[in-house]
N, C-alpha and C positions, 0 to 999 in steps of 0.2 A: 504494499500500499504506499502510496505517495502522500505525505502530509506537507502542505505548502501554505504559507501565510497569505492572507488576502492581498497585501500589497504586492508581493511577488507575482501572485496569480494575475492581478490587474496589469502589472507592468509587462508581463509576457503577452497578454491579450492586446494591450495597447500597441506593443511592438508589431505584432502580427497585422493589426489593422492599419498601422501607419505605413508599413512596407507594401501592403497590398497594392497592386496585383502581383508584385514579386513576392517570393517566399522570403521569410525572415529566418534568422538563426541566432542562437545564443546559448549561454551556459549559465547555470546557477551553481556557484561553488559553496562548499561547506567544509567544516572541519573533517579531517581525515578520520574514516571509520565511524562517523556519526550519523550519516544518512539524513542530515538536517540541511536543507537548502537555505542558504543565508545571504549570499552575495550575488545578486543579479548582474550579469554582464552581457549587454547587447553586443552582438558581433556583426560584421559586415558580411552580407552574402556576396562573396567574390564572383559568383556566377551571375548575379544580377538577373535572375530568371524567374518566371511564374511557375516553372515546373521542376526546378532543381535548386538545391542550395549547396554551397561549398564555402567552408571557413576559409578566410584569408590565412595563408600559412604563417606569415610573419606575425599577424595579430594573434593567432592561436598559440604560437611559440611564446610570445610575450606573456600571454595569459597563463600558460603552464608554468612559466618561470615565477610569476606572481604567486600562483597557487602553492608551488613548492616552497617558496619563502615563507609562506603564511601557514604551512602545514595543512593545506586544503586539498580537496579533490573535486572533480566534477560530479555533483550529486544529481543534477538535471541537465540534459542536453536537449534543447528544443529547436523546433522549426515549425513552419506553417505549410499547410497545403492551401492552395488558393481556389482550386476548382474541384477538388475531390475530398472524400471524407478523411477524418483524422485517423488514418491507419497507415502503418509503415509500408512503403513500396519495396519492391525488391532491391532497388538501389539503396533505400534507407537501411534495410536489413544488412546489405553488404557492407555498409559504412560504419555500422555500430560496432565500435571497438573498445568500449568501456563497459565490461560485463556488470560492474556494480552500480552503474548509472540508471536513472529513470529516463526514459526517452519519451518526451512529452511532444505531442502533435497538436496544433491548433488549426482547425479548418475555418477559413473565412469565407468559404463558399456561400453559405446561407446569409451571412452578414452582408456580403456584397450585393446579394440579390434583393435584400429587404431594406437596406439602409436609407433609401430615399433622400440622400443628401445630408444625412447626420451620421454621427459616429456611434449611434446606438444600434442594437440589433444582436442577434444570437451568433455565437461562435460555438464550435465543438472543441472541447478541451479534453484530451484523453492521454493516459500514460501507460507505458509498456516497459517490460523488461525484455531485453533482446540479448540472448546468450547463445553462441554457437549457432546463429541463424534461426533459433527458436523464439518465437514472439509470444509473450504472455501479457494479456492486458491486466492492469491492476486498478483497484479502486483509487480515486483521488478524493482526499479530504481537504477542504479549505478551512483553515482556522483563523481567528482574528489575529491581526498584527499586533504584537506587543510593542509598546512605546519605548 
């Protein structure tokens, strides 16, 4: 199960909406071994594509250096789907290289169709564990943000 605070959930959804119609991507880091997503980091989709995401290699290396210095690890790795459901594609599954991470997908498909010029509207927010090509959906619990 993924437990995520409201502020982080809102930030991920806002990132997906802001980057639509291109896919967004990012990481939420947390203390090593804790499974607590704490530090949200928006990343650049180097592919700049509505159907594919790719972390910028230089930006990703810098983030990993920061995480090592802070004794953190990627707890959540997220990206959006702009025209399909929030389920990992074969490409997503092939790229999943962090067996301990939660892979969050946000679909902006329904939001884009219903928004009518505003930023409100539904998104699909789902989380998965992806280990050795095996995809397992998990429950997402959103908790209040602590001050």
